[in-house]
Structures are given as C-alpha cells and as structure tokens.
C-alpha positions in Angstrom: -33.5 -22.2 -51.2 -34.0 -25.2 -48.8 -31.4 -26.3 -46.5 -30.2 -29.3 -48.6 -30.1 -27.3 -51.7 -27.2 -25.2 -49.6 -25.9 -28.2 -48.4 -25.3 -29.7 -52.5 -24.3 -26.4 -54.1 -22.1 -25.5 -51.2 -20.5 -29.2 -49.9 -21.9 -28.0 -46.1 -21.9 -29.8 -43.0 -23.6 -28.5 -40.1 -22.8 -29.4 -36.3 -24.9 -28.9 -33.0 -22.9 -26.6 -30.6 -23.2 -27.0 -26.8 -25.4 -23.7 -26.5 -27.7 -24.7 -28.6 -26.5 -22.9 -31.3 -26.6 -24.4 -34.9 -23.4 -24.1 -37.3 -23.0 -24.5 -41.2 -19.1 -25.1 -42.2 -19.0 -23.7 -46.4 -15.5 -25.3 -47.4 -13.7 -23.2 -49.8 -10.3 -23.7 -51.7 -8.6 -20.9 -49.6 -10.5 -22.1 -46.1 -14.1 -22.8 -44.4 -16.8 -20.2 -44.1 -19.2 -20.4 -41.1 -22.3 -19.5 -40.4 -24.3 -19.5 -37.1 -27.5 -19.4 -35.7 -29.6 -20.2 -32.5 -32.6 -21.7 -34.1 -32.8 -22.9 -37.7 -35.2 -20.3 -38.8 -32.2 -17.6 -38.0 -29.6 -19.9 -39.7 -32.2 -20.4 -43.2 -32.2 -16.6 -43.1 -28.7 -16.0 -42.8 -27.8 -18.7 -45.8 -30.9 -16.7 -47.9 -28.4 -14.0 -48.5 -25.2 -15.7 -47.9 -24.6 -16.4 -52.1 -24.6 -12.1 -52.4 -21.8 -12.5 -49.1 -20.0 -15.8 -50.6 -19.3 -14.1 -54.1 -17.8 -10.6 -52.5 -15.4 -13.1 -49.9 -14.4 -15.2 -53.1 -13.6 -11.9 -55.1 -11.7 -10.3 -52.0 -10.0 -13.6 -51.3 -9.4 -14.8 -55.0 -8.0 -11.5 -56.1 -6.4 -11.6 -59.5 -7.0 -15.5 -59.9 -10.5 -15.1 -61.0 -9.7 -12.5 -63.9 -7.3 -15.3 -65.1 -10.6 -17.6 -65.1 -12.3 -15.5 -67.8 -9.4 -16.2 -70.2 -10.1 -20.0 -69.7 -13.3 -19.8 -71.7 -11.7 -18.3 -74.9 -13.0 -19.9 -77.5 -16.2 -20.2 -76.4 -17.8 -16.5 -75.8 -16.3 -13.7 -78.5 -16.4 -10.2 -77.5 -18.1 -8.3 -80.4 -19.3 -4.6 -80.5 -22.7 -5.6 -80.0 -22.0 -7.2 -77.0 -20.6 -10.9 -75.8 -21.4 -13.4 -78.0 -21.3 -17.1 -78.0 -19.8 -18.8 -80.6 -20.2 -22.7 -79.9 -22.5 -24.5 -82.1 -26.5 -24.2 -81.2 -26.0 -27.9 -80.6 -23.6 -28.3 -78.4 -25.3 -25.8 -75.8 -28.5 -26.2 -74.0 -30.2 -22.6 -73.8 -29.0 -22.8 -69.9 -25.6 -23.1 -70.7 -25.6 -20.6 -73.4 -27.3 -17.7 -70.7 -24.8 -19.0 -68.6 -21.6 -18.7 -71.0 -23.1 -14.6 -71.4 -23.4 -14.0 -67.9 -19.7 -15.1 -67.5 -18.3 -12.9 -70.0 -19.9 -9.7 -68.3 -19.4 -11.2 -64.8 -19.4 -9.0 -62.1 -22.4 -6.6 -64.0 -25.9 -8.2 -63.5 -27.8 -8.1 -66.6 -31.0 -7.4 -67.7 -33.5 -10.3 -69.0 -33.9 -8.3 -72.5 -30.4 -7.7 -73.2 -30.0 -11.1 -72.4 -32.4 -12.9 -74.8 -31.2 -10.1 -77.3 -27.3 -11.4 -77.3 -28.3 -15.0 -77.3 -30.0 -14.4 -80.2 -26.8 -12.4 -82.0 -25.0 -15.3 -81.4 -27.1 -17.7 -83.4 -28.8 -19.2 -80.1 -32.5 -17.5 -79.6 -34.4 -18.7 -77.3 -38.2 -18.1 -76.7 -38.0 -19.4 -73.1 -35.0 -17.3 -71.6 -36.8 -15.9 -69.2 -38.1 -19.0 -67.5 -34.7 -20.4 -68.0 -33.3 -17.4 -66.0 -35.8 -18.5 -63.4 -34.8 -22.1 -63.0 -31.3 -20.8 -62.6 -32.6 -18.8 -59.9 -34.1 -21.2 -58.2 -31.0 -23.6 -58.4 -28.4 -20.7 -57.2 -26.6 -20.6 -60.4 -27.7 -16.8 -60.9 -29.0 -13.6 -58.4 -31.6 -11.5 -59.1 -30.5 -8.0 -58.2 -33.9 -5.6 -59.2 -34.2 -6.4 -62.5 -31.3 -8.0 -63.5 -29.1 -10.9 -63.2 -25.5 -11.9 -62.5 -23.9 -15.3 -61.9 -23.5 -16.5 -58.3 -20.1 -18.2 -57.0 -22.0 -21.5 -57.8 -23.1 -20.4 -61.7 -19.5 -19.3 -62.3 -18.3 -23.0 -61.3 -20.8 -24.6 -63.1 -20.1 -22.2 -66.4 -16.1 -23.3 -66.1 -17.3 -26.9 -66.1 -19.4 -26.2 -69.0 -16.4 -24.8 -70.9 -14.7 -27.6 -69.8 -16.8 -30.2 -71.2 -17.2 -28.4 -74.3 -13.4 -28.2 -74.7 -13.2 -32.2 -74.2 
C-alpha cells in the first residue's frame, strides 16, 4: 500500500525532524499514534504492518465501546444457525458492502473466502466475483489477509458502520 493511500485512510500527517527522521502521526479518537523511521523506506516498511497493529491498539484502548458497535448493525445482519446472514435487500447493497457486513458480524475472527461465498449465497446475495471483491478490499485497506482468511481492518470497520448508517437513512 502506498503512503498516499495510508494518508487518506488514516488521516495522516508527516513531518521531517531535525535528526533526519520521518514521523507519521495518525489521529484517532483516543489520541495520536506515531510511527517514526530513519528513511522513507523504513517508514513504509513500518506502515505495511500497521493496520494489524492499529486494530490491536484500537481494541485495547476502546475496549467495551467496540462491543456496542456490533449492535449498530442490528436489522442489517441476522445471526442464524448457518452463520451471519445479510437481511438487507440485494438492490440496496453492493457485493462489497454485503461482504463487509458479513465480516463485521464475525469480527475479529478471520473468515476464509469460501465461507464468505457460502454466507453470501445463504443471504440471497450470491456473487460469483466475491474473491475479486475481497482482493480489491484488501488493496484498499478495508480487509486484512491472515493466512488464507480475511478480517476487517479498522478502516474497514468504519466503512461498514458508514454503510449501515447510509442504509438506515
């Protein structure tokens, strides 16, 4: 992922320090998170693993508030014996948004692509290109791939919550 994409996703500012180090400051609700490097290459290397660390930091700092966020999508996702099911009509959601809702329902557990496809089909939202949608979402920083499974990034969680607000009107 490029620096410009991180800057856009995480509301990032950078500054050059007198010691020739580069610092990236990411503003969060609870304060700023800073990443520092001796060169831009070192900084980009640190930023590549940053979404995973940011998810951990957010969970540790925000704790119980995050659990209440899952209630914010009540009426959009229904938990069934088969797994989470999207109950929003297909014409109101894109395939990516339906995938996001499913991943949100099982967050923080990662989910294999085959399972995502199965749950989309059960939800009445079949998508032959769900694997491609997951890859697109990974490139955009909305999901993180762990082994052969995907989970939402912090930016992805925010995006899904915005989708939920949009659908509710």
